[in-house]
N, CA and C of each residue as an Amber inpcrd file, in Angstrom:
protein
   501
 -98.8060000  49.4350000-165.2120000 -99.6150000  50.5960000-165.4940000
-101.0570000  50.1340000-165.6520000-102.0040000  50.7410000-164.9090000
-103.3980000  50.3340000-165.0620000-104.0650000  51.1590000-166.1630000
-105.3240000  50.8420000-166.4430000-106.0330000  51.4830000-167.5490000
-106.3080000  52.9620000-167.3160000-106.1790000  53.4560000-166.0750000
-106.5250000  54.8330000-165.7710000-105.3160000  55.7650000-165.7890000
-104.1310000  55.2390000-166.0030000-102.9400000  56.0800000-166.0710000
-102.4280000  56.0970000-167.5000000-101.5960000  57.0660000-167.7830000
-101.0020000  57.1420000-169.1150000 -99.5750000  57.6130000-168.9810000
 -98.8080000  57.2480000-169.9630000 -97.4030000  57.6380000-170.0240000
 -97.3420000  58.9430000-170.8240000 -96.9030000  60.0450000-170.2180000
 -96.8610000  61.3240000-170.9380000 -96.0300000  61.2640000-172.2170000
 -94.9600000  60.4860000-172.2220000 -94.1220000  60.3930000-173.4280000
 -94.8910000  59.7250000-174.5600000 -95.6700000  58.6720000-174.2620000
 -96.4700000  58.0030000-175.2980000 -97.5500000  58.9320000-175.8200000
 -98.1770000  59.6830000-174.9070000 -99.2250000  60.6190000-175.3070000
 -98.6480000  61.7130000-176.2110000 -97.5000000  62.2620000-175.8340000
 -96.8470000  63.3080000-176.6280000 -96.4810000  62.7700000-178.0150000
 -95.9440000  61.5440000-178.0710000 -95.5780000  60.9280000-179.3440000
 -96.8060000  60.7810000-180.2390000 -97.9160000  60.2930000-179.6570000
 -99.1410000  60.1020000-180.4340000 -99.6710000  61.4320000-180.9530000
 -99.6780000  62.4500000-180.1060000-100.1720000  63.7650000-180.5290000
 -99.2870000  64.3600000-181.6150000 -97.9730000  64.2280000-181.4840000
 -97.0690000  64.7470000-182.5060000 -97.2590000  64.0050000-183.8150000
 -97.4690000  62.6920000-183.7520000 -97.6910000  61.9000000-184.9590000
 -98.9700000  62.3370000-185.6670000-100.0490000  62.5690000-184.8790000
-101.3060000  63.0120000-185.4790000-101.1610000  64.4050000-186.0870000
-100.4350000  65.2780000-185.4070000-100.2300000  66.6300000-185.9230000
 -99.4580000  66.5900000-187.2310000 -98.3910000  65.7960000-187.2630000
 -97.5890000  65.6810000-188.4760000 -98.4140000  65.0990000-189.6120000
 -99.1600000  64.0310000-189.3230000 -99.9890000  63.4030000-190.3510000
-101.0790000  64.3340000-190.8500000-101.7310000  65.0580000-189.9380000
-102.7690000  66.0080000-190.3320000-102.2160000  67.1260000-191.1840000
-101.0330000  67.6050000-190.8290000-100.3830000  68.6490000-191.6280000
-100.0670000  68.1620000-193.0250000 -99.6340000  66.9210000-193.1390000
 -99.3210000  66.3550000-194.4560000-100.5980000  66.2310000-195.2870000
-101.7190000  65.8620000-194.6580000-102.9810000  65.7680000-195.3900000
-103.4500000  67.1330000-195.8590000-103.3500000  68.1360000-194.9810000
-103.7720000  69.4800000-195.3540000-102.9080000  70.0360000-196.4780000
-101.6440000  69.7180000-196.4700000-100.7400000  70.2220000-197.5010000
-101.1380000  69.7190000-198.8780000-101.7680000  68.5510000-198.9360000
-102.1510000  67.9820000-200.2210000-103.5570000  68.3560000-200.6450000
-104.3110000  69.0710000-199.8230000-105.6780000  69.4280000-200.1790000
-105.8890000  70.9230000-199.9960000-106.4610000  71.5190000-200.9790000
-106.8550000  72.9110000-200.8240000-105.7650000  73.9150000-201.1510000
-104.5810000  73.7560000-200.7060000-103.5280000  74.7410000-200.9020000
-102.6740000  74.3790000-202.1020000-103.1420000  74.7070000-203.2610000
-102.3650000  74.4790000-204.4700000-102.5990000  73.1160000-205.0980000
-103.3550000  72.2520000-204.4690000-103.6230000  70.9450000-205.0520000
-104.7460000  71.0730000-206.0720000-104.6710000  70.2910000-207.1160000
-105.7100000  70.2680000-208.1230000-106.4010000  68.9200000-208.0370000
-107.5950000  68.8630000-207.4120000-108.2400000  67.5770000-207.1990000
-108.5540000  66.8210000-208.4810000-108.7700000  67.5420000-209.6060000
-109.1160000  66.8750000-210.8560000-107.9170000  66.2010000-211.5020000
-106.7000000  66.6340000-211.1750000-105.5090000  66.0910000-211.8300000
-104.3850000  65.9030000-210.8200000-104.5180000  64.8970000-209.9430000
-103.4520000  64.7020000-208.9560000-102.1590000  64.2820000-209.6400000
-101.0590000  64.7630000-209.1200000 -99.7550000  64.4410000-209.6800000
 -99.2240000  63.1970000-208.9810000 -99.4870000  62.0400000-209.5310000
 -99.0630000  60.7950000-208.9200000 -97.7690000  60.2640000-209.5040000
 -97.2070000  60.9630000-210.4790000 -95.9670000  60.4810000-211.0740000
 -94.7510000  61.1850000-210.4960000 -94.9550000  62.2660000-209.7580000
 -93.8280000  63.0060000-209.2080000 -93.3000000  62.3110000-207.9580000
 -91.9980000  62.2680000-207.8440000 -91.3600000  61.6920000-206.6560000
 -91.3030000  62.7480000-205.5680000 -91.1190000  62.3480000-204.3130000
 -90.9520000  63.3240000-203.2420000 -89.7140000  64.1950000-203.4970000
 -89.7010000  65.3370000-202.8680000 -88.5770000  66.2560000-203.0150000
 -87.2980000  65.5740000-202.5430000 -86.2410000  65.6970000-203.3220000
 -84.9660000  65.0770000-202.9700000 -84.1760000  65.9850000-202.0370000
 -83.4890000  65.3730000-201.0790000 -82.6590000  66.1430000-200.1660000
 -81.3150000  66.3770000-200.8280000 -80.9420000  67.6460000-200.9480000
 -79.7020000  68.0150000-201.6010000 -78.4860000  67.4190000-200.9200000
 -77.5290000  66.9810000-201.7230000 -76.2690000  66.4860000-201.1960000
 -76.2690000  65.0220000-200.8330000 -77.4210000  64.3710000-200.7980000
 -77.4650000  62.9520000-200.4600000 -77.5370000  62.1310000-201.7410000
 -76.6880000  61.1320000-201.8270000 -76.6840000  60.2660000-203.0000000
 -77.9360000  59.3890000-202.9940000 -78.2980000  58.8430000-204.1500000
 -79.4490000  57.9350000-204.2110000 -79.2470000  56.7590000-203.2600000
 -80.3210000  56.3590000-202.5860000 -80.2400000  55.2900000-201.5890000
 -81.6300000  54.8580000-201.1790000 -81.7040000  53.7180000-200.4940000
 -82.9350000  53.2370000-199.8910000 -82.6860000  53.1340000-198.3950000
 -83.5070000  53.8470000-197.6130000 -83.3630000  53.8380000-196.1580000
 -84.7040000  53.5150000-195.5090000 -84.6410000  53.1390000-194.2320000
 -85.8110000  52.7480000-193.4560000 -85.7390000  53.4240000-192.0990000
 -86.9010000  53.8550000-191.5850000 -86.9900000  54.4250000-190.2410000
 -88.2520000  53.8690000-189.5950000 -88.1020000  53.0210000-188.5790000
 -89.2380000  52.3770000-187.9270000 -89.5010000  53.0210000-186.5740000
 -90.7650000  53.3760000-186.3390000 -91.1920000  53.9950000-185.0860000
 -92.2580000  53.1320000-184.4240000 -92.0210000  52.7850000-183.1760000
 -92.9000000  51.9570000-182.3670000 -93.9560000  52.8670000-181.7310000
 -95.1940000  52.7910000-182.2190000 -96.2540000  53.6570000-181.6940000
 -96.8020000  53.1460000-180.3710000 -96.5500000  51.8920000-180.0180000
 -97.0100000  51.3310000-178.7450000 -96.2100000  51.9120000-177.5800000
 -94.8960000  51.9680000-177.7350000 -94.0330000  52.5150000-176.6920000
 -93.7070000  53.9890000-176.9070000 -93.9800000  54.5110000-178.1080000
 -93.6650000  55.9080000-178.4010000 -92.1800000  56.1500000-178.5730000
 -91.4860000  55.1770000-179.1780000 -90.0360000  55.2790000-179.3380000
 -89.6090000  54.7730000-180.7060000 -88.3780000  55.1010000-181.1220000
 -87.8290000  54.4590000-182.3180000 -87.6840000  52.9550000-182.0620000
 -87.7070000  52.1670000-183.1110000 -87.6400000  50.7070000-183.0040000
 -86.1950000  50.2180000-182.9200000 -85.4790000  50.6940000-181.9290000
 -84.0740000  50.3180000-181.7340000 -83.9520000  48.8140000-181.5460000
 -83.0540000  48.2070000-182.2850000 -82.7770000  46.7850000-182.1390000
 -83.6770000  45.8640000-182.9300000 -84.6470000  46.4010000-183.6710000
 -85.5300000  45.5330000-184.4580000 -84.7400000  44.8720000-185.5800000
 -84.9900000  43.5830000-185.7700000 -84.3520000  42.8350000-186.8500000
 -85.1880000  42.9850000-188.1130000 -84.5070000  43.2570000-189.2370000
 -85.1680000  43.4380000-190.5260000 -84.4330000  42.5930000-191.5630000
 -85.1820000  41.7350000-192.2480000 -84.6080000  40.9540000-193.3420000
 -84.9530000  41.6450000-194.6500000 -84.0180000  41.6130000-195.5960000
 -84.2420000  42.2600000-196.8910000 -84.0220000  41.2550000-198.0170000
 -84.9670000  41.2740000-198.9600000 -84.9180000  40.3780000-200.1110000
 -85.1020000  41.1780000-201.3940000 -84.5420000  40.6690000-202.4710000
 -84.8360000  41.1690000-203.8110000 -85.7830000  40.1430000-204.4140000
 -86.8170000  40.6000000-205.1020000 -87.7540000  39.6890000-205.7490000
 -87.2780000  39.5070000-207.1910000 -86.8960000  38.2960000-207.5160000
 -86.3400000  37.9830000-208.8370000 -87.1560000  36.8470000-209.4450000
 -87.8920000  37.1350000-210.5050000 -88.7630000  36.1480000-211.1670000
 -89.7390000  35.5180000-210.1660000 -90.2950000  36.3490000-209.2940000
 -91.2860000  35.9030000-208.3280000 -90.7110000  35.2140000-207.1000000
 -89.4110000  35.0500000-207.0230000 -88.7690000  34.3760000-205.8970000
 -88.0120000  35.3830000-205.0330000 -88.0520000  35.1800000-203.7200000
 -87.2990000  36.0350000-202.8000000 -85.8400000  35.5890000-202.7610000
 -84.9490000  36.5420000-203.0210000 -83.5130000  36.2920000-202.9550000
 -82.9760000  37.0840000-201.7630000 -82.4550000  36.3930000-200.7370000
 -81.9670000  37.1150000-199.5470000 -80.8160000  38.0630000-199.8960000
 -80.8960000  39.2860000-199.3730000 -79.8220000  40.2620000-199.5640000
 -79.0490000  40.5030000-198.2720000 -79.7920000  40.7470000-197.1830000
 -79.1350000  41.0600000-195.9230000 -80.1380000  41.0360000-194.7800000
 -79.6010000  40.9450000-193.5770000 -80.3820000  41.1070000-192.3580000
 -79.7110000  42.2180000-191.5700000 -80.5050000  43.2090000-191.1460000
 -79.9580000  44.3450000-190.4020000 -80.6800000  44.4650000-189.0660000
 -80.0150000  45.1160000-188.1370000 -80.6130000  45.4820000-186.8520000
 -80.6750000  47.0030000-186.8250000 -81.8580000  47.5460000-186.5700000
 -82.0290000  48.9920000-186.6020000 -81.2690000  49.6610000-185.4620000
 -80.7160000  50.8200000-185.7600000 -79.9220000  51.5900000-184.8020000
 -80.8080000  52.1650000-183.7000000 -80.1880000  52.7980000-182.7210000
 -80.9090000  53.3710000-181.5760000 -81.9840000  54.3640000-182.0050000
 -81.7920000  55.0180000-183.1440000 -82.7830000  55.9750000-183.6310000
 -83.8460000  55.3130000-184.5140000 -83.8280000  53.9730000-184.6230000
 -84.8140000  53.2480000-185.4090000 -84.5410000  53.2560000-186.8980000
 -83.3540000  53.6910000-187.2930000 -83.0200000  53.8040000-188.7090000
 -82.0630000  52.7010000-189.1550000 -82.1030000  52.4480000-190.4590000
 -81.1370000  51.5250000-191.0580000 -79.8490000  52.3050000-191.2900000
 -78.8340000  51.9340000-190.5750000 -77.5290000  52.6070000-190.7000000
 -76.4650000  51.5500000-190.8680000 -75.7790000  51.5220000-191.9920000
 -75.8690000  52.4010000-193.1540000 -77.1680000  52.1440000-193.9320000
 -77.4020000  52.9020000-195.0150000 -78.6110000  52.6900000-195.8140000
 -78.7330000  51.2300000-196.2560000 -79.9550000  50.7840000-196.4850000
 -80.1900000  49.4090000-196.9360000 -79.5500000  49.1660000-198.2980000
 -79.7270000  50.1130000-199.1970000 -79.1130000  50.0350000-200.5230000
 -78.5030000  51.3860000-200.8520000 -77.2830000  51.3590000-201.3540000
 -76.5820000  52.5910000-201.7400000 -75.4710000  52.2010000-202.7100000
 -75.0850000  53.1260000-203.5450000 -74.0030000  52.8540000-204.4950000
 -74.3840000  51.7700000-205.4870000 -73.4630000  50.8380000-205.7330000
 -73.6990000  49.7770000-206.7250000 -74.8100000  48.8120000-206.3310000
 -75.1200000  48.7010000-205.0400000 -76.1760000  47.7810000-204.6090000
 -77.5730000  48.3470000-204.8470000 -77.6640000  49.6500000-205.1020000
 -78.9670000  50.3090000-205.2960000 -79.3360000  50.2320000-206.7680000
 -80.2580000  49.3080000-207.0830000 -80.6760000  49.0870000-208.4660000
 -82.1920000  49.0580000-208.5560000 -82.7070000  49.2470000-209.7600000
 -84.1460000  49.1310000-209.9520000 -84.5660000  47.6930000-209.6780000
 -85.8040000  47.5330000-209.2720000 -86.3300000  46.2030000-208.9990000
 -87.3380000  46.2410000-207.8710000 -87.8170000  45.0680000-207.5100000
 -88.7860000  44.9150000-206.4260000 -88.0690000  44.3210000-205.2240000
 -88.3280000  44.9010000-204.0570000 -87.6840000  44.4840000-202.8190000
 -88.7390000  44.2130000-201.7610000 -88.3990000  43.3050000-200.8500000
 -89.2800000  43.0200000-199.7300000 -88.4780000  43.1080000-198.4380000
 -89.0550000  43.7910000-197.4720000 -88.4710000  43.8890000-196.1360000
 -89.4080000  43.1640000-195.1810000 -88.8490000  42.4110000-194.2610000
 -89.6340000  41.7280000-193.2340000 -89.1710000  42.2600000-191.8840000
 -90.0650000  42.9690000-191.1820000 -89.7760000  43.4910000-189.8550000
 -90.2740000  42.4750000-188.8260000 -89.4220000  42.0730000-187.9230000
 -89.7560000  41.0460000-186.9380000 -90.3600000  41.6920000-185.6870000
 -91.6460000  42.0370000-185.7940000 -92.3460000  42.7150000-184.7020000
 -92.4960000  41.8140000-183.4790000 -92.7430000  40.5240000-183.6880000
 -92.9150000  39.6160000-182.5550000 -91.6550000  39.5560000-181.6980000
 -90.4930000  39.4360000-182.3240000 -89.2240000  39.4190000-181.5930000
 -88.9860000  40.7500000-180.8830000 -89.3000000  41.8250000-181.5870000
 -89.0880000  43.1660000-181.0530000 -89.8920000  43.3800000-179.7640000
 -91.1960000  43.0770000-179.8010000 -92.0330000  43.2770000-178.6160000
 -91.6820000  42.2950000-177.4980000 -91.3060000  41.0700000-177.8490000
 -90.8910000  40.0920000-176.8290000 -89.6280000  40.5710000-176.1150000
 -88.6770000  41.1280000-176.8610000 -87.4350000  41.6160000-176.2540000
 -87.7060000  42.7690000-175.2990000 -88.7720000  43.5200000-175.5260000
 -89.1280000  44.6430000-174.6590000 -90.1080000  44.2270000-173.5650000
 -90.3950000  42.9360000-173.5140000 -91.3010000  42.3720000-172.5120000
 -92.6470000  43.0930000-172.4800000 -93.1360000  43.4260000-173.6810000
 -94.4430000  44.0750000-173.7910000 -95.5270000  43.0930000-173.3620000
 -96.4590000  43.5630000-172.5640000 -97.5570000  42.7270000-172.0700000
 -98.6480000  42.6810000-173.1420000 -98.5360000  41.6800000-174.0230000
 -99.4560000  41.5440000-175.1440000-100.0720000  40.1510000-175.1340000
-101.2720000  40.0170000-175.7030000-101.8770000  38.6870000-175.8120000
-100.9820000  37.7650000-176.6420000-100.9800000  36.4810000-176.2840000
-100.2080000  35.4980000-177.0380000-101.1610000  34.4740000-177.6390000
-101.0100000  34.0920000-178.8700000 -99.9620000  34.5750000-179.7620000
-100.2450000  36.0060000-180.2020000 -99.2020000  36.6890000-180.6180000
 -99.3430000  38.0920000-181.0130000-100.1720000  38.2080000-182.2910000
-100.8450000  39.3370000-182.4420000-101.6550000  39.5760000-183.6380000
-100.7550000  39.7390000-184.8590000 -99.7500000  40.6220000-184.7550000
 -98.7650000  40.7860000-185.8300000 -97.4900000  40.0620000-185.4250000
 -96.9500000  39.3010000-186.3310000 -95.6720000  38.6580000-186.0290000
 -94.5810000  39.2390000-186.9160000 -94.7520000  39.1270000-188.2000000
 -93.7950000  39.6770000-189.1670000 -94.5310000  40.7260000-189.9980000
 -93.8790000  41.8460000-190.2340000 -94.4860000  42.9220000-191.0150000
 -93.8010000  42.9690000-192.3810000 -94.5410000  42.6230000-193.4490000
 -93.9430000  42.6430000-194.7900000 -94.1190000  44.0080000-195.4620000
 -93.0720000  44.4920000-196.0680000 -93.1290000  45.7220000-196.8590000
 -92.5620000  45.3870000-198.2300000 -93.3170000  45.5970000-199.2720000
 -92.8110000  45.3260000-200.6260000 -92.8440000  46.6310000-201.4070000
 -91.7080000  46.9920000-201.9650000 -91.5750000  48.2600000-202.6830000
 -90.8620000  48.0300000-204.0110000 -91.1060000  48.9530000-204.9470000
 -90.4260000  48.9200000-206.2430000 -89.5470000  50.1520000-206.3750000
 -88.3360000  49.9300000-206.7990000 -87.4300000  51.0150000-207.1580000
 -87.4760000  51.0910000-208.6750000 -88.0230000  52.1860000-209.2010000
 -88.1440000  52.3370000-210.6520000 -87.0880000  53.2670000-211.2220000
 -86.4410000  54.0440000-210.3530000 -85.3850000  54.9650000-210.7750000
 -84.3020000  54.9590000-209.6980000 -83.2010000  54.2960000-209.9770000
 -82.1120000  54.1870000-209.0000000 -81.3460000  55.4980000-208.8500000
 -81.7970000  56.5470000-209.4980000 -81.2090000  57.8670000-209.3340000
 -81.9090000  58.6830000-208.2520000 -82.9810000  58.1330000-207.6870000
 -83.7410000  58.8430000-206.6600000 -83.4870000  58.2440000-205.2880000
 -83.6270000  59.0740000-204.2830000 -83.5160000  58.6270000-202.8950000
 -84.9000000  58.1870000-202.4260000 -84.9820000  56.9960000-201.8150000
 -86.2420000  56.5050000-201.2790000 -86.0480000  56.2420000-199.7920000
 -86.9220000  56.8370000-198.9920000 -86.9030000  56.6470000-197.5460000
 -88.2430000  56.0360000-197.1520000 -88.2200000  54.9810000-196.3320000
 -89.4430000  54.3050000-195.9070000 -89.6830000  54.5070000-194.4170000
 -90.4890000  55.4940000-194.0350000 -90.9110000  55.6130000-192.6360000
 -91.9820000  54.5500000-192.3600000 -91.8430000  53.8460000-191.2420000
 -92.7970000  52.8070000-190.8570000 -93.2720000  53.1120000-189.4390000
 -94.5810000  53.2090000-189.2700000 -95.1980000  53.3590000-187.9510000
 -95.8770000  52.0330000-187.6550000 -95.5770000  51.4410000-186.5080000
 -96.1570000  50.1450000-186.2050000 -96.4480000  50.0110000-184.7160000
 -97.3760000  49.1470000-184.4330000 -97.7140000  48.7720000-183.0670000
 -98.0340000  47.2890000-183.0680000 -98.5570000  46.7750000-181.9760000
 -98.8630000  45.3450000-181.9120000-100.0150000  44.9060000-182.8200000
-100.8670000  45.8570000-183.2510000-102.0560000  45.4970000-184.0110000
-102.1440000  46.1390000-185.3910000-101.2190000  47.0180000-185.7300000
-101.3140000  47.6720000-187.0390000 -99.9610000  48.2340000-187.4570000
 -99.8840000  48.5550000-188.7460000 -98.6830000  49.2430000-189.2430000
 -99.0560000  50.0680000-190.4640000 -98.2090000  51.0300000-190.7520000
 -98.4050000  51.9180000-191.8940000 -97.0170000  52.3120000-192.3910000
 -96.8500000  52.3640000-193.6950000 -95.5980000  52.8540000-194.2470000
 -95.8790000  53.6420000-195.5030000 -94.9390000  54.4730000-195.8540000
 -95.1280000  55.3260000-197.0250000 -93.7710000  55.7150000-197.5720000
 -93.7860000  56.2850000-198.7450000 -92.5420000  56.7380000-199.3570000
 -92.2620000  58.1500000-198.9010000 -91.1670000  58.3150000-198.2000000
 -90.7220000  59.6410000-197.7660000 -89.5980000  60.1140000-198.6640000
 -88.9480000  61.1780000-198.2580000 -87.8450000  61.6970000-199.0630000
 -86.6180000  61.8720000-198.2020000
């Protein structure tokens, strides 16, 4: 593909992502938000019927697809040291299936996820400069209430990534 052509699927994905993100920003400003007293202690709305869990959903913004097949390592941080918990491969929809933590394994604490972006892009034969700018993507999160559901949407490409707490 040369610089003058574009993939309609990638363009549609990018536009939908911007629309969704813009809508989320507008929802937090002006319509019922109180700028003087933001509510930073409230958790996202919980989905009814789902037990507490930690899940991940990775979306490849370079190809405009879910990150199917991406390898993710998970650690618990215990006294400043990483303790390996598991290594998962994301499903075709880019999600951790089953959840990363659920039931007795879902406890309060600090966790780190390492997404292997370099392996992921190499497996897809992406034409990127070598060495790659991003190799491993670290995500560190705290579970402060194991009674809540935490979902981590991750948007990533060869040069950047973003993640946030979803519901």
